[in-house]
TORKOL-4160 file (C-alpha; in steps of 0.2 Angstrom, whole numbers, padded with zeros to 4 digits, m for minus):
252
<pt num="1" X="0000" Y="0000" Z="0000"/>
<pt num="2" X="0007" Y="0017" Z="m0005"/>
<pt num="3" X="0007" Y="0032" Z="0007"/>
<pt num="4" X="0001" Y="0045" Z="m0006"/>
<pt num="5" X="m0018" Y="0048" Z="m0007"/>
<pt num="6" X="m0026" Y="0040" Z="m0022"/>
<pt num="7" X="m0040" Y="0047" Z="m0032"/>
<pt num="8" X="m0051" Y="0039" Z="m0045"/>
<pt num="9" X="m0060" Y="0050" Z="m0058"/>
<pt num="10" X="m0072" Y="0042" Z="m0069"/>
<pt num="11" X="m0074" Y="0048" Z="m0087"/>
<pt num="12" X="m0057" Y="0057" Z="m0085"/>
<pt num="13" X="m0049" Y="0055" Z="m0103"/>
<pt num="14" X="m0057" Y="0072" Z="m0108"/>
<pt num="15" X="m0067" Y="0087" Z="m0103"/>
<pt num="16" X="m0070" Y="0091" Z="m0085"/>
<pt num="17" X="m0065" Y="0074" Z="m0079"/>
<pt num="18" X="m0048" Y="0076" Z="m0087"/>
<pt num="19" X="m0046" Y="0094" Z="m0079"/>
<pt num="20" X="m0051" Y="0087" Z="m0062"/>
<pt num="21" X="m0038" Y="0073" Z="m0063"/>
<pt num="22" X="m0025" Y="0085" Z="m0069"/>
<pt num="23" X="m0028" Y="0097" Z="m0054"/>
<pt num="24" X="m0028" Y="0083" Z="m0041"/>
<pt num="25" X="m0012" Y="0076" Z="m0048"/>
<pt num="26" X="m0005" Y="0094" Z="m0046"/>
<pt num="27" X="m0010" Y="0093" Z="m0028"/>
<pt num="28" X="0001" Y="0078" Z="m0025"/>
<pt num="29" X="m0012" Y="0064" Z="m0027"/>
<pt num="30" X="m0010" Y="0048" Z="m0037"/>
<pt num="31" X="m0024" Y="0049" Z="m0049"/>
<pt num="32" X="m0032" Y="0035" Z="m0058"/>
<pt num="33" X="m0039" Y="0041" Z="m0075"/>
<pt num="34" X="m0055" Y="0031" Z="m0078"/>
<pt num="35" X="m0059" Y="0029" Z="m0096"/>
<pt num="36" X="m0069" Y="0017" Z="m0107"/>
<pt num="37" X="m0056" Y="0018" Z="m0120"/>
<pt num="38" X="m0040" Y="0012" Z="m0114"/>
<pt num="39" X="m0029" Y="0021" Z="m0127"/>
<pt num="40" X="m0038" Y="0038" Z="m0123"/>
<pt num="41" X="m0035" Y="0035" Z="m0105"/>
<pt num="42" X="m0017" Y="0031" Z="m0107"/>
<pt num="43" X="m0014" Y="0047" Z="m0118"/>
<pt num="44" X="m0023" Y="0057" Z="m0105"/>
<pt num="45" X="m0013" Y="0050" Z="m0091"/>
<pt num="46" X="0003" Y="0053" Z="m0100"/>
<pt num="47" X="m0002" Y="0071" Z="m0103"/>
<pt num="48" X="m0006" Y="0073" Z="m0084"/>
<pt num="49" X="0011" Y="0066" Z="m0079"/>
<pt num="50" X="0019" Y="0053" Z="m0068"/>
<pt num="51" X="0006" Y="0054" Z="m0054"/>
<pt num="52" X="m0008" Y="0048" Z="m0066"/>
<pt num="53" X="m0012" Y="0031" Z="m0072"/>
<pt num="54" X="m0025" Y="0025" Z="m0084"/>
<pt num="55" X="m0038" Y="0014" Z="m0077"/>
<pt num="56" X="m0050" Y="0004" Z="m0090"/>
<pt num="57" X="m0067" Y="0008" Z="m0083"/>
<pt num="58" X="m0084" Y="0007" Z="m0092"/>
<pt num="59" X="m0097" Y="0012" Z="m0079"/>
<pt num="60" X="m0111" Y="0002" Z="m0089"/>
<pt num="61" X="m0101" Y="m0014" Z="m0088"/>
<pt num="62" X="m0101" Y="m0024" Z="m0072"/>
<pt num="63" X="m0086" Y="m0035" Z="m0077"/>
<pt num="64" X="m0076" Y="m0019" Z="m0081"/>
<pt num="65" X="m0081" Y="m0011" Z="m0064"/>
<pt num="66" X="m0076" Y="m0027" Z="m0055"/>
<pt num="67" X="m0059" Y="m0028" Z="m0064"/>
<pt num="68" X="m0055" Y="m0009" Z="m0060"/>
<pt num="69" X="m0059" Y="m0012" Z="m0042"/>
<pt num="70" X="m0048" Y="m0027" Z="m0041"/>
<pt num="71" X="m0034" Y="m0017" Z="m0049"/>
<pt num="72" X="m0036" Y="m0002" Z="m0037"/>
<pt num="73" X="m0035" Y="m0014" Z="m0023"/>
<pt num="74" X="m0020" Y="m0025" Z="m0029"/>
<pt num="75" X="m0010" Y="m0011" Z="m0037"/>
<pt num="76" X="m0013" Y="0004" Z="m0026"/>
<pt num="77" X="m0020" Y="m0003" Z="m0010"/>
<pt num="78" X="m0031" Y="0012" Z="m0006"/>
<pt num="79" X="m0044" Y="0024" Z="m0012"/>
<pt num="80" X="m0046" Y="0041" Z="m0004"/>
<pt num="81" X="m0056" Y="0050" Z="m0016"/>
<pt num="82" X="m0069" Y="0044" Z="m0029"/>
<pt num="83" X="m0075" Y="0057" Z="m0041"/>
<pt num="84" X="m0090" Y="0051" Z="m0051"/>
<pt num="85" X="m0089" Y="0061" Z="m0067"/>
<pt num="86" X="m0093" Y="0049" Z="m0081"/>
<pt num="87" X="m0109" Y="0055" Z="m0089"/>
<pt num="88" X="m0118" Y="0056" Z="m0106"/>
<pt num="89" X="m0132" Y="0068" Z="m0112"/>
<pt num="90" X="m0139" Y="0058" Z="m0126"/>
<pt num="91" X="m0135" Y="0042" Z="m0136"/>
<pt num="92" X="m0131" Y="0052" Z="m0151"/>
<pt num="93" X="m0149" Y="0055" Z="m0157"/>
<pt num="94" X="m0147" Y="0074" Z="m0156"/>
<pt num="95" X="m0134" Y="0075" Z="m0170"/>
<pt num="96" X="m0136" Y="0092" Z="m0178"/>
<pt num="97" X="m0150" Y="0097" Z="m0165"/>
<pt num="98" X="m0148" Y="0112" Z="m0153"/>
<pt num="99" X="m0151" Y="0108" Z="m0135"/>
<pt num="100" X="m0168" Y="0116" Z="m0136"/>
<pt num="101" X="m0173" Y="0106" Z="m0152"/>
<pt num="102" X="m0167" Y="0090" Z="m0144"/>
<pt num="103" X="m0177" Y="0094" Z="m0128"/>
<pt num="104" X="m0193" Y="0094" Z="m0139"/>
<pt num="105" X="m0189" Y="0076" Z="m0144"/>
<pt num="106" X="m0187" Y="0071" Z="m0126"/>
<pt num="107" X="m0203" Y="0077" Z="m0118"/>
<pt num="108" X="m0212" Y="0065" Z="m0106"/>
<pt num="109" X="m0226" Y="0063" Z="m0120"/>
<pt num="110" X="m0214" Y="0057" Z="m0134"/>
<pt num="111" X="m0197" Y="0052" Z="m0126"/>
<pt num="112" X="m0189" Y="0036" Z="m0132"/>
<pt num="113" X="m0188" Y="0024" Z="m0117"/>
<pt num="114" X="m0172" Y="0017" Z="m0125"/>
<pt num="115" X="m0164" Y="0034" Z="m0125"/>
<pt num="116" X="m0169" Y="0037" Z="m0107"/>
<pt num="117" X="m0163" Y="0020" Z="m0101"/>
<pt num="118" X="m0146" Y="0022" Z="m0110"/>
<pt num="119" X="m0143" Y="0039" Z="m0102"/>
<pt num="120" X="m0149" Y="0033" Z="m0085"/>
<pt num="121" X="m0138" Y="0017" Z="m0087"/>
<pt num="122" X="m0122" Y="0028" Z="m0087"/>
<pt num="123" X="m0128" Y="0043" Z="m0076"/>
<pt num="124" X="m0137" Y="0034" Z="m0062"/>
<pt num="125" X="m0135" Y="0015" Z="m0062"/>
<pt num="126" X="m0117" Y="0017" Z="m0067"/>
<pt num="127" X="m0113" Y="0028" Z="m0053"/>
<pt num="128" X="m0122" Y="0016" Z="m0040"/>
<pt num="129" X="m0112" Y="0001" Z="m0048"/>
<pt num="130" X="m0095" Y="0010" Z="m0046"/>
<pt num="131" X="m0100" Y="0016" Z="m0028"/>
<pt num="132" X="m0104" Y="m0002" Z="m0023"/>
<pt num="133" X="m0088" Y="m0009" Z="m0031"/>
<pt num="134" X="m0076" Y="0004" Z="m0023"/>
<pt num="135" X="m0084" Y="0006" Z="m0006"/>
<pt num="136" X="m0075" Y="m0008" Z="0002"/>
<pt num="137" X="m0059" Y="0000" Z="m0003"/>
<pt num="138" X="m0065" Y="0018" Z="0002"/>
<pt num="139" X="m0070" Y="0011" Z="0019"/>
<pt num="140" X="m0052" Y="0006" Z="0023"/>
<pt num="141" X="m0046" Y="0024" Z="0021"/>
<pt num="142" X="m0050" Y="0036" Z="0035"/>
<pt num="143" X="m0059" Y="0051" Z="0029"/>
<pt num="144" X="m0062" Y="0046" Z="0012"/>
<pt num="145" X="m0072" Y="0057" Z="0000"/>
<pt num="146" X="m0085" Y="0054" Z="m0014"/>
<pt num="147" X="m0090" Y="0068" Z="m0026"/>
<pt num="148" X="m0104" Y="0065" Z="m0038"/>
<pt num="149" X="m0103" Y="0077" Z="m0053"/>
<pt num="150" X="m0121" Y="0083" Z="m0056"/>
<pt num="151" X="m0129" Y="0098" Z="m0064"/>
<pt num="152" X="m0140" Y="0112" Z="m0059"/>
<pt num="153" X="m0153" Y="0107" Z="m0072"/>
<pt num="154" X="m0157" Y="0092" Z="m0061"/>
<pt num="155" X="m0163" Y="0104" Z="m0047"/>
<pt num="156" X="m0182" Y="0101" Z="m0044"/>
<pt num="157" X="m0183" Y="0117" Z="m0034"/>
<pt num="158" X="m0175" Y="0127" Z="m0048"/>
<pt num="159" X="m0186" Y="0119" Z="m0062"/>
<pt num="160" X="m0202" Y="0123" Z="m0052"/>
<pt num="161" X="m0198" Y="0141" Z="m0053"/>
<pt num="162" X="m0205" Y="0148" Z="m0069"/>
<pt num="163" X="m0191" Y="0161" Z="m0070"/>
<pt num="164" X="m0177" Y="0147" Z="m0071"/>
<pt num="165" X="m0168" Y="0150" Z="m0087"/>
<pt num="166" X="m0166" Y="0131" Z="m0091"/>
<pt num="167" X="m0184" Y="0126" Z="m0086"/>
<pt num="168" X="m0189" Y="0123" Z="m0104"/>
<pt num="169" X="m0176" Y="0109" Z="m0106"/>
<pt num="170" X="m0181" Y="0099" Z="m0091"/>
<pt num="171" X="m0186" Y="0082" Z="m0096"/>
<pt num="172" X="m0184" Y="0063" Z="m0092"/>
<pt num="173" X="m0167" Y="0060" Z="m0100"/>
<pt num="174" X="m0152" Y="0070" Z="m0095"/>
<pt num="175" X="m0159" Y="0083" Z="m0083"/>
<pt num="176" X="m0170" Y="0070" Z="m0073"/>
<pt num="177" X="m0155" Y="0058" Z="m0073"/>
<pt num="178" X="m0146" Y="0072" Z="m0063"/>
<pt num="179" X="m0161" Y="0073" Z="m0051"/>
<pt num="180" X="m0159" Y="0055" Z="m0048"/>
<pt num="181" X="m0141" Y="0056" Z="m0046"/>
<pt num="182" X="m0144" Y="0070" Z="m0032"/>
<pt num="183" X="m0156" Y="0057" Z="m0024"/>
<pt num="184" X="m0142" Y="0044" Z="m0024"/>
<pt num="185" X="m0129" Y="0057" Z="m0017"/>
<pt num="186" X="m0141" Y="0060" Z="m0002"/>
<pt num="187" X="m0144" Y="0042" Z="0001"/>
<pt num="188" X="m0125" Y="0038" Z="0000"/>
<pt num="189" X="m0122" Y="0052" Z="0012"/>
<pt num="190" X="m0135" Y="0046" Z="0024"/>
<pt num="191" X="m0128" Y="0028" Z="0023"/>
<pt num="192" X="m0110" Y="0034" Z="0027"/>
<pt num="193" X="m0112" Y="0049" Z="0038"/>
<pt num="194" X="m0107" Y="0039" Z="0054"/>
<pt num="195" X="m0092" Y="0032" Z="0045"/>
<pt num="196" X="m0084" Y="0049" Z="0042"/>
<pt num="197" X="m0085" Y="0047" Z="0023"/>
<pt num="198" X="m0091" Y="0063" Z="0015"/>
<pt num="199" X="m0103" Y="0062" Z="0000"/>
<pt num="200" X="m0107" Y="0078" Z="m0010"/>
<pt num="201" X="m0114" Y="0083" Z="m0027"/>
<pt num="202" X="m0107" Y="0097" Z="m0037"/>
<pt num="203" X="m0112" Y="0106" Z="m0052"/>
<pt num="204" X="m0098" Y="0112" Z="m0064"/>
<pt num="205" X="m0109" Y="0125" Z="m0073"/>
<pt num="206" X="m0112" Y="0126" Z="m0091"/>
<pt num="207" X="m0095" Y="0122" Z="m0097"/>
<pt num="208" X="m0088" Y="0119" Z="m0115"/>
<pt num="209" X="m0087" Y="0101" Z="m0116"/>
<pt num="210" X="m0091" Y="0086" Z="m0128"/>
<pt num="211" X="m0106" Y="0083" Z="m0117"/>
<pt num="212" X="m0115" Y="0098" Z="m0124"/>
<pt num="213" X="m0107" Y="0099" Z="m0141"/>
<pt num="214" X="m0095" Y="0113" Z="m0135"/>
<pt num="215" X="m0109" Y="0125" Z="m0133"/>
<pt num="216" X="m0106" Y="0129" Z="m0115"/>
<pt num="217" X="m0100" Y="0146" Z="m0109"/>
<pt num="218" X="m0087" Y="0142" Z="m0096"/>
<pt num="219" X="m0070" Y="0134" Z="m0097"/>
<pt num="220" X="m0066" Y="0116" Z="m0091"/>
<pt num="221" X="m0055" Y="0125" Z="m0078"/>
<pt num="222" X="m0070" Y="0134" Z="m0071"/>
<pt num="223" X="m0080" Y="0117" Z="m0072"/>
<pt num="224" X="m0067" Y="0107" Z="m0062"/>
<pt num="225" X="m0065" Y="0119" Z="m0048"/>
<pt num="226" X="m0079" Y="0114" Z="m0036"/>
<pt num="227" X="m0076" Y="0096" Z="m0038"/>
<pt num="228" X="m0058" Y="0098" Z="m0033"/>
<pt num="229" X="m0062" Y="0110" Z="m0019"/>
<pt num="230" X="m0075" Y="0098" Z="m0012"/>
<pt num="231" X="m0064" Y="0083" Z="m0014"/>
<pt num="232" X="m0050" Y="0091" Z="m0004"/>
<pt num="233" X="m0061" Y="0096" Z="0011"/>
<pt num="234" X="m0055" Y="0092" Z="0028"/>
<pt num="235" X="m0063" Y="0081" Z="0041"/>
<pt num="236" X="m0074" Y="0095" Z="0047"/>
<pt num="237" X="m0081" Y="0097" Z="0029"/>
<pt num="238" X="m0100" Y="0095" Z="0025"/>
<pt num="239" X="m0108" Y="0079" Z="0018"/>
<pt num="240" X="m0124" Y="0078" Z="0008"/>
<pt num="241" X="m0123" Y="0095" Z="0000"/>
<pt num="242" X="m0126" Y="0101" Z="m0018"/>
<pt num="243" X="m0115" Y="0116" Z="m0023"/>
<pt num="244" X="m0107" Y="0125" Z="m0037"/>
<pt num="245" X="m0091" Y="0136" Z="m0036"/>
<pt num="246" X="m0088" Y="0144" Z="m0024"/>
<pt num="247" X="m0098" Y="0135" Z="m0011"/>
<pt num="248" X="m0115" Y="0142" Z="m0018"/>
<pt num="249" X="m0128" Y="0129" Z="m0012"/>
<pt num="250" X="m0140" Y="0123" Z="m0026"/>
<pt num="251" X="m0158" Y="0118" Z="m0020"/>
<pt num="252" X="m0162" Y="0100" Z="m0022"/>
């Protein structure tokens, strides 16, 4: 078992996940770059530097998750921080459509159940599957942390306000998957609060990434900040919160 803290970031070969991994490595952590595509993961780890290691991890594949957990245990012997960042917004059905146009094809009345299942498989069930696989290792590390990367568009309180600017795109696919992720975050926080493992959700804001076809307005550096801040909180830090930079609480 190594002495340095170990962080695993899912979906870390690009976008916000890559930036989170890069910043954690710069803070002296050993960072495991979770990636479905091994080659992309290795390229990302090489770019981050010697403290980063590619970890083959497809959050929708139970065998891949199990193998990743085994490797974390055998090779690194500990896990201090788990950042669940891997997510998809569509299955590719919105090719050429704006966010607003795509939203119209995913109303409760007309949404494809296959589209909804596929997105939830990554954004909700994948998060729970990785949590279950990594929890035994996290439990062996005093003061471990779990950060779930959510989105403000999943806030029920915000979407119930007619003045909320993203209200028109709230629907069963991506936005509601983040609502479900928030519920999972709270359930995990409640489960682990007596063990001292903090579980929090963060919103990166509307960042320019592949997830939204690079239509976002903020940088990946901005998007990574809150996840890194919450991951590095001390023992007196909160649990069961939903925040965006800088420590602005988002209503559930």
